[in-house]
Structure formats: C-alpha cells, structure tokens
N, C-alpha and C positions, 0 to 999 in steps of 0.2 A: 875430186871436188865435191862431189855429192856427199861423200863421207864426212868431209870437213864441215859442210853446212849442217848436216844432221847433228853433228856433235855440238856445234854452236847453239843450235835450237834447243837441243836437249839440256845444255847447261843453262840456257836462259830461262827455261821453265821449271828449274829446280825450285822446290817449296822453300819459301822464306820463313823462318821461325816467327810465330806470333805469341810469344809468352806473355806479352803485356795485356792480351785480351782477358785473361782469367781475373787479374785484379780489377780490371775495369768492370767486368760483369758483376763481381762481388760487391763493388762499390755501388752499382746501380740498385742491386737488391736491397742492400742495407738502407740506402736512401729512401726507397719505396716503403720499407717497413717503418722507418722513422716517421715518415709523413703520415702513414695510416694511423700510427699510435697517437701522434699529435692531434689528428682530426678526431679520433675517438674520444680522447680525454676532453677535448674542447666541447664536443657534443654532450658528453655526460655532465660536465660542469654546467653547461647551459640548461640542462633539464632538471637539476636539483631544485626542490621546492624552496621558496623563500622562507626564512625563519619566521615562526609565528609572532604575531604582534603581541606585545605585552597586554595582559588583561587590564581592562579599565576598572580602576578602583572607584566605587561610588563615593562621592563627596557630599551627598545629601540623602535625606530619608523623608518619607511621607508621614505626617501626623495621622495616627489612627485612633480609633475608639475600641478599647479592649479591656478585659478584666485582668488586672495585674495584682496578683496576690499569691503568697506562698502557702501552699496547702500540702499536708501529708496525705498521700494517697495509698490505699491498700487494695489488694486484689482479694476478692472473696466470692462467696456463693450464696444462693438462696437455699436455706436449710428448712425442710418441712418441720412443722410444729409437732410436739409429742402427742401421742394418742393413747387412750385407755380402751382396753377391750372389755366389753360387758358380756357376761355369761349368764345364761338361764340354767337353772338346776331343776331336775325332775323331782316332783313331789311323790310321796308314797302313792302307789297305784297308777302312776303315769308311765306308760310303756315307751313313749318317745316324745321328743320335743317338737311341736309343730307351731309355727307362728300363725295365730288365728286373727291377729289384728295388730295394727301399728298406730301410734299416736304422733309419731315424728317421721320426718323424711330427711334425706341427705341435705345438709346445709342448714337445718333447723337448729335453733339455740335451745339447749336443755339446761334446766336448773333443778335443784333438789325440790321435792314435793310434787313433781309432775309424773304423769303416766308416760312410760316409754313405749311399751308394747304389751300385747296379750299373747302368752305362750301356753298352748295346751289348755286354753279356756281360763287361765288365771292371769292376773295383772302382774306386770313388772313395774314397781314404783321406784322412783329415784329417792334414795334415802341419804341424808348428809353423812359424810365420812366421819363425823364426830361420834356416831353410834357404833360401838363395837358389834360387828355382825358375825356371830359364831354359833347361835343356838336359837331354837324356838322358845318363846316365852309364854307361859301359861298363867292363868289367874293366881295371884298371891306370890308369884316368883319375885325375887328381888335381886339387886346387884347393880353394878355400875352401868351395865348396858341398859337396864330399865330406867335409871336416872337420866342417862343421856337421851333416851327415847322420849321421856317426858319433857325434857327441855326443847327438843325438836318439835314435838306436837304443839307445845305452847307457842313456839315461834311461828308455826304455820297458822295460828289463830284458833286452835282447838284447845280450850283451857283445861289444864290439869295441874295438880300440885306436884312439885318435885320431891317425892317421898322416897324414891328408890324402890318402891314396891309396885307391882303391876296390879293396881287396885281397880275398882269399878270406874272411877273417874278417868283413869288412863285408858281403860278398855273402850269407854264411850268416845273418848277423843280419837282413838285409833279407828273406831267404827265410822266416825264422821269423815275421816280422811278417805277411807275406802268408798263411802257413799259419794263423795265429791268426784271420785274417779269413775263412778258408775258401777261399782261392785259391792258385794257384801263381804264384810270381814270374816275370816275363817273362825270357826268355833272349835272348842276342845273336842277331842275324838268322841267321848261319850255322848255329847249332844249331837254330833253328826250321825251316830248310829241310831239315836232316838228319833231323829227326823225333825220335821218342822215344829211339832208340838213342843218339844223340849226347847227349841230355839226361842219360841214365843214366850215361854215361861221364864227363861233366864237370859239376861243380857250379856252373859259371859262371852268374850271373844278371846282369841289368842293371836300372838305375833309369830308368823312363819317367816323365817329369815330367807327362804328360797324365793319369796315373792318380792324381794327388794334387791336393787343393784345400787352401787355407789360409784361416783365419779370423783377422782382426785381434784380437789379445789371446788367441788360441788357445782360446777358449771362447765359448759363446753359447747362444741358444735358437732352435730352428727356428721361424721365423715362417710359412713356407710351403715346401712341397716337392712336386715333380712326382710323381704316382702311377705305379705300374707300368703299362706300356703306353703311357705318354705319349711322343709324338714331340716332341723339343725343337726349338725354333726355331733359326735360324741362329746366334743369340748363345749358344746352349747353356745358358741359365739353368736350373739344376736345383733350386736352393734359395735361400732368403733367410734369413739368420741374424741375429737381433737380438743385437747385441753390446753394447748399453747399455740399461739399464732405462728405462722411461718416467720422467719427472721433472716437477716443477713449476718453471716459470720465470716471473719477474716483473721488471719494470724498476723500480729504485729510484733516486731522485735521490741526489746526493752525501751529503746529510745523512741520509737514510733508510738508506743503505747502511752507515752506521756501526753500525746495530743488527743487521746481518745478516752478521756475520763467519762464516767456516767453522766449523762445529761448533755454532753457536747453535741451541738448541731452537726449533722453529717449530710453530705450530698451524695446520693447513690445514683450511679449511671449504669444502664444496661442497653447498649446500642444507642438509640435516639431517645430512650425513656429516661427521664430524670425525676428523682423523688427526694424531697427534703424531709429528713427524719432526725432521729437522735440515738445516741448510745444508751442502751438499757442495761448492759452487763459487761464486765471485764473480768476474765478469769484470773486465777493465780498464775504463777510462772509455770510454763509447760516445757518439757524437754523437746528438742527438735527430732524429727524423723526424716532422715535423708531419703528413705524409700518412698515416702509420701511427699517429698519436696517441701517439708515443713521446717521452718527455722525455729530455734528456741525463742520463746517469748510468751505472749498472752493472746488468748482468743477474745476478739472484740465482737460483741453481739449488738446489732443495730435493729431497731424495730421495723417491721414491715406491716403497716396498718392494714387491718382487714378490708378487703375490697379493692386494694390497690391493683391497678391493671399493669400488664406488661412484664410481670415477673413470674417465672415458673420454677418449681423445685429443681435444684441442681444447676440453675443458670448462673453463669459467671457474671460478676458485677465489679465495679470499682467503687470504693468508699473514700471520699475526701473529707477530712476533718474541717469543720467550720462551715458556716452558711455560705451559699453562693455569693460571690463578690460582684458588686455592680460594675459595669463598664465605665471607663473614664478616658479622657484624652491620654494618649501614650506615645512615647517616642523611644527610639533606641537609647540605651543608657549613655552611649558615647557621644550623643548629641548634647548632653548636659554640660554646660561650662560653668565656671565659678569665678566670681570676682569679689574678693573680700568675704568669702563664705556665702555669698548670695548667688543662687543658681540662676542661669539665664540661658536662652536659646538665641541663635542667630537665624532669623527668618529670611529666606531668600525671596527676592522679587526681581523686578526689572532692573533695578539699580543696585546699589550697595546693600548687603544684608543688613536688616535692622535688628537691633537687640531688644529682647523681650524677657523681663524677669518673670520667673515662674515659681510655683510651689510644688515640690516633688512629694507625693503622698505615699509611694511605695516603689520598691526596686526588687524585681524578681526576674531571673532567667534572661538578663541582658536588656530588660525593658524598664522604663521609668513611667509611673503613673503621674499625670499632671493634673492639678486642680484646674477647673474651668477658669479661664482668664480672658479678658477682652483682647482681641488681636490675635487669637490662636484658634483655628478651626480645623476640622478634619480635612485632609488634603493639602494643607500647607506643607511647603518644603523647608526642612531645617538642615543647616549645615552640620556635618559630622566633624569631629576633631581629627 
C-alpha cells in the first residue's frame, strides 16, 4: 500500500511543461522597450527650440541731417618737398672748410642777394641761377656770364651798364654788394700781394665764383645748415634748402583723374585733421607697378600750404575731389515716392501718415538730400516703400 501511495505522489508532482512562459517574457521585454522609446522621443520633441521669429522689417526711417554728395576719393601720402644742397668750395690757400658764421637758421626764408654763411672767413652769397657760375672773373674779362652778372647787380639796386665786359662800373657795383653784406670784395692777385697800398690806389675787384652759391628757383627755406665752428666734410655741404613745399600725392586711374584737373578743390583728411586745398599738378599717364601696388594712371599732386598742422612726411591721407558739401535734410532713397513726377514723403504721426511734397537735391549711396521745407524736421519718421 505504501508503494502505491508513493507512486501516486510521485506521478502527481511530475513537472508540467511551461513553454508558454518564454513568449510571454519576450512580449513583456518588447513592450518595455517600446514604451521607453516612445517616452524618449516625446521628451526630445518637447525640448527642441521653437523656430526663430521672422525678422522685423522696418517700415519707417528717421529724417537726418547729413552731407549727401558724390565724391571721387583717392588714397595718397604726404610727400616731402624737393631740396637743394649747397656746397662751399675751398679757395686757394685754404686748408679746410670751417663755418665761422651763419646768417640763416633752419626754417629761415632765403632769397638771392642775401648772405647765407661765412666759411673759412669768407662769405657765401646767394647768386641768382641766371648767372652761369663756372670761372673767376677779372677786370676787362667779357662774356655771357659777365652780362648776366651785370643784369643781376642792376636788379639788386647797384647800377651798372649791361656791356658784357667786367668794367669799372661793374666792379664798383660788385664791391657795393659785398659791403652791404659786411665784407670787402676780393681783388686781383697782384693787388693782394702788394698789400693795402695797392688796394687804395686801384678800385679793381674781381669775381670769385667760390664765394657764391645758387638755389634753383632763387628762393627757398633752410631745411638744415651747419653751425658755427663746424668743420665741413670733403663735399663741403654747408646747407640744404627746401625749394618746394611738401605736398599730397595720389595715383588716380584714368577715369578718376578726370575729377582732379588742375585747380579742382580737394578735401584732404588724415585722421581727424581736415584741410581744404586744390590740385596743383597732374602727371602724364604712368604705367602701373604691381610690386608697389600702383595702378596705371596719373599722379595727382595737391598743395600742402606752408604751416599747415597735422601732416607729416609719409603720412597716409585721403583726397576727395570737390569742396566739402554742406549738410542738409536727408532720408533713405526708398522713402521717396512719386506722383505724376512730383516727389513726396509720407510723414508718420498719431493718425494717418500725411503727404509732404519735397525737392530732392542729390542722390548718393542710397540717400536722398532734401531741400529745407516747412513741415519736415530732423527726427520726423517717414514711411518706407
């Protein structure tokens, strides 16, 4: 009996197959994954930024006061004026050139007929460039240089006839020039050897070319000069004279050059410094140089008046053709409307925009200049088209 019961129990506890659990578990996992994916996409979608709002297009503009004018503008530089170098030459018996006195200083104006300096005890006088300076002139010598010297002496107020011969009258005129400068005119060598007695008995003097210097154009400004006691180098440079003022120079292409004819008013700007001047020279056509960033065209030279402040040699500037333009009422060009060829503006206010007929005086770079008219002031709002 016990064996039968044991057998029954054993049969009753036999494992029942559970094959349906596997699909059920797989279904649960897939359901969880699907729920997680849906939750994630919902969260991501919720966190995306809202699309940007469309930019607000202005429908009105403010009336301003500004200069509205079309100008051709060039980029240029301050170019130093030309200089002439003056040399002292040693006379016979002079071992070295020493500046023993000066009559001018840097910045001084020099003109022909004046004393420039004293070198090794003898004067350096400024002689006009019309006199060919190539030899000493002794009494009775003649030639074109003598004739030119006579004309110069007469022009200085020392009368002498234009004979072309270095006669007594010419010698006396030359001696008067020397005396005005504080010196005695040189005398011919025999008189020098004879001493003062010979000089008193004879009025003869001579012209020594080494005691004269010439400046191109016969005038200029001292840029530099050796001071008293200076020992000059072998080249004898005693002074440098500026014979041309500094200027503004810019390269213009062929089309731009048409706006910069000689005499044209020009506004020059360097930083906050502004100068009104004029064109003084336009070169012929010049080939371009890519290495120097130069375009083919013409060099425009604009005057830099002496004493003008705020401009240094080599400084970059802009040069605008035409005089500075006065400011006027101005609005954006798109604010101008037309009715039957008559321009007008729509002025905004508290109610409906009011119409105001205007006169357009210039149109440049998207702006329109408006002549003064009642009913339009700076700050008014005008409708744009």
